[in-house]
C-alpha atoms as an extended CHARMM CRD file, in Angstrom:
* protein
*
        74  EXT
         1         1  MET       CA             39.1900000000      -19.2930000000      -40.9000000000  PROA      1               0.0000000000
         2         2  ASN       CA             37.4950000000      -19.3040000000      -37.2340000000  PROA      2               0.0000000000
         3         3  LEU       CA             33.9020000000      -19.0150000000      -37.7840000000  PROA      3               0.0000000000
         4         4  GLN       CA             33.0750000000      -19.2760000000      -33.9370000000  PROA      4               0.0000000000
         5         5  PRO       CA             33.3180000000      -15.6250000000      -32.5730000000  PROA      5               0.0000000000
         6         6  GLN       CA             30.5290000000      -15.1370000000      -35.0570000000  PROA      6               0.0000000000
         7         7  LYS       CA             28.4790000000      -18.0500000000      -34.5130000000  PROA      7               0.0000000000
         8         8  ASP       CA             28.8910000000      -16.8890000000      -30.7140000000  PROA      8               0.0000000000
         9         9  PHE       CA             28.0460000000      -13.1220000000      -31.4640000000  PROA      9               0.0000000000
        10        10  LEU       CA             24.5990000000      -14.5750000000      -33.3040000000  PROA      10              0.0000000000
        11        11  ILE       CA             23.6800000000      -17.3000000000      -30.3420000000  PROA      11              0.0000000000
        12        12  THR       CA             24.4710000000      -14.4840000000      -28.1300000000  PROA      12              0.0000000000
        13        13  LEU       CA             21.9330000000      -12.1550000000      -30.4490000000  PROA      13              0.0000000000
        14        14  SER       CA             19.3670000000      -14.0180000000      -30.6450000000  PROA      14              0.0000000000
        15        15  HSD       CA             18.8780000000      -14.4460000000      -26.6270000000  PROA      15              0.0000000000
        16        16  THR       CA             19.4630000000      -10.7530000000      -25.9860000000  PROA      16              0.0000000000
        17        17  LYS       CA             16.1070000000       -8.2710000000      -24.7300000000  PROA      17              0.0000000000
        18        18  MET       CA             16.0010000000       -4.6280000000      -25.1410000000  PROA      18              0.0000000000
        19        19  PRO       CA             16.9480000000       -3.5930000000      -21.8200000000  PROA      19              0.0000000000
        20        20  PHE       CA             15.1680000000       -0.3060000000      -22.2400000000  PROA      20              0.0000000000
        21        21  GLY       CA             12.3770000000        1.8980000000      -23.5780000000  PROA      21              0.0000000000
        22        22  LYS       CA              8.7520000000        0.7150000000      -24.9390000000  PROA      22              0.0000000000
        23        23  TYR       CA             10.1080000000       -2.2550000000      -26.0740000000  PROA      23              0.0000000000
        24        24  LYS       CA             11.6160000000       -3.1650000000      -23.4370000000  PROA      24              0.0000000000
        25        25  GLY       CA             11.8340000000       -7.1350000000      -22.5450000000  PROA      25              0.0000000000
        26        26  ASN       CA             11.2480000000       -8.1530000000      -26.0410000000  PROA      26              0.0000000000
        27        27  TYR       CA             13.9660000000      -10.6310000000      -27.8830000000  PROA      27              0.0000000000
        28        28  LEU       CA             15.7920000000       -7.8150000000      -30.4730000000  PROA      28              0.0000000000
        29        29  ILE       CA             15.2170000000       -9.8220000000      -33.1890000000  PROA      29              0.0000000000
        30        30  ASP       CA             11.4510000000       -8.8850000000      -32.3760000000  PROA      30              0.0000000000
        31        31  LEU       CA             11.3750000000       -5.4980000000      -32.3070000000  PROA      31              0.0000000000
        32        32  PRO       CA              9.2030000000       -4.0850000000      -35.2640000000  PROA      32              0.0000000000
        33        33  GLU       CA             11.5940000000       -2.9630000000      -38.0970000000  PROA      33              0.0000000000
        34        34  TYR       CA             10.2000000000        0.6890000000      -38.4740000000  PROA      34              0.0000000000
        35        35  TYR       CA             11.8340000000        0.8380000000      -34.6860000000  PROA      35              0.0000000000
        36        36  ILE       CA             15.0750000000       -0.7370000000      -35.7650000000  PROA      36              0.0000000000
        37        37  VAL       CA             15.1520000000        1.8250000000      -38.8000000000  PROA      37              0.0000000000
        38        38  TRP       CA             14.1490000000        4.7890000000      -36.2180000000  PROA      38              0.0000000000
        39        39  TYR       CA             17.6550000000        3.7370000000      -34.5000000000  PROA      39              0.0000000000
        40        40  ALA       CA             19.7160000000        3.4040000000      -38.0220000000  PROA      40              0.0000000000
        41        41  ASN       CA             18.4830000000        7.0330000000      -39.0130000000  PROA      41              0.0000000000
        42        42  LYS       CA             18.8620000000        8.3210000000      -35.0910000000  PROA      42              0.0000000000
        43        43  GLY       CA             22.1360000000        6.3900000000      -33.9990000000  PROA      43              0.0000000000
        44        44  PHE       CA             22.6550000000        3.1930000000      -32.6200000000  PROA      44              0.0000000000
        45        45  PRO       CA             23.6220000000        2.7730000000      -28.6930000000  PROA      45              0.0000000000
        46        46  LYS       CA             27.3710000000        2.3200000000      -27.9870000000  PROA      46              0.0000000000
        47        47  GLY       CA             28.7780000000       -0.9410000000      -27.3910000000  PROA      47              0.0000000000
        48        48  LEU       CA             27.7250000000       -4.6960000000      -27.9790000000  PROA      48              0.0000000000
        49        49  LEU       CA             24.0420000000       -3.6260000000      -27.9350000000  PROA      49              0.0000000000
        50        50  GLY       CA             24.1630000000       -1.3300000000      -30.1730000000  PROA      50              0.0000000000
        51        51  GLN       CA             26.4850000000       -3.6590000000      -32.5930000000  PROA      51              0.0000000000
        52        52  GLN       CA             23.9740000000       -6.3210000000      -32.0590000000  PROA      52              0.0000000000
        53        53  MET       CA             20.7350000000       -3.7560000000      -33.2790000000  PROA      53              0.0000000000
        54        54  GLN       CA             22.9830000000       -3.2050000000      -36.0300000000  PROA      54              0.0000000000
        55        55  THR       CA             22.8230000000       -6.3140000000      -37.2130000000  PROA      55              0.0000000000
        56        56  VAL       CA             19.6630000000       -6.7600000000      -36.5280000000  PROA      56              0.0000000000
        57        57  TYR       CA             18.9520000000       -4.1300000000      -38.5630000000  PROA      57              0.0000000000
        58        58  GLU       CA             21.3400000000       -5.6690000000      -41.4520000000  PROA      58              0.0000000000
        59        59  LEU       CA             19.0580000000       -9.2310000000      -40.9590000000  PROA      59              0.0000000000
        60        60  LYS       CA             15.7580000000       -7.3320000000      -41.9020000000  PROA      60              0.0000000000
        61        61  THR       CA             16.6000000000       -5.8080000000      -44.2960000000  PROA      61              0.0000000000
        62        62  ASN       CA             18.1160000000       -8.5750000000      -46.0700000000  PROA      62              0.0000000000
        63        63  GLY       CA             14.8150000000      -10.6440000000      -45.0030000000  PROA      63              0.0000000000
        64        64  LEU       CA             17.1570000000      -13.0950000000      -42.7470000000  PROA      64              0.0000000000
        65        65  GLU       CA             15.9450000000      -12.4400000000      -39.5800000000  PROA      65              0.0000000000
        66        66  HSD       CA             14.5400000000      -16.2800000000      -39.8700000000  PROA      66              0.0000000000
        67        67  LEU       CA             18.0200000000      -16.9480000000      -38.8980000000  PROA      67              0.0000000000
        68        68  VAL       CA             18.2340000000      -15.5010000000      -35.4990000000  PROA      68              0.0000000000
        69        69  ARG       CA             14.6850000000      -16.6050000000      -34.9560000000  PROA      69              0.0000000000
        70        70  ASN       CA             15.8260000000      -20.3890000000      -35.5680000000  PROA      70              0.0000000000
        71        71  ILE       CA             18.2960000000      -20.0830000000      -33.1700000000  PROA      71              0.0000000000
        72        72  LYS       CA             16.4730000000      -18.8810000000      -30.7570000000  PROA      72              0.0000000000
        73        73  ASN       CA             14.1160000000      -21.5420000000      -30.9600000000  PROA      73              0.0000000000
        74        74  PHE       CA             16.7070000000      -23.6920000000      -31.1130000000  PROA      74              0.0000000000
């Protein structure tokens, strides 16, 4: 099984910043949990950004955001 696509996705996610709104310029992984939960209820944006935000939601709800923060700081 090739894990490279998932690895690349997480590396990209760790360096992606919110492109709009109240938290524009903040890393997605650093967005407040309530904001990500709000998007989970409202609906994530389409495309890559939505996939990344959904992943951040899953990471935060499972207490795993440190994994992406460690990548970002590497």
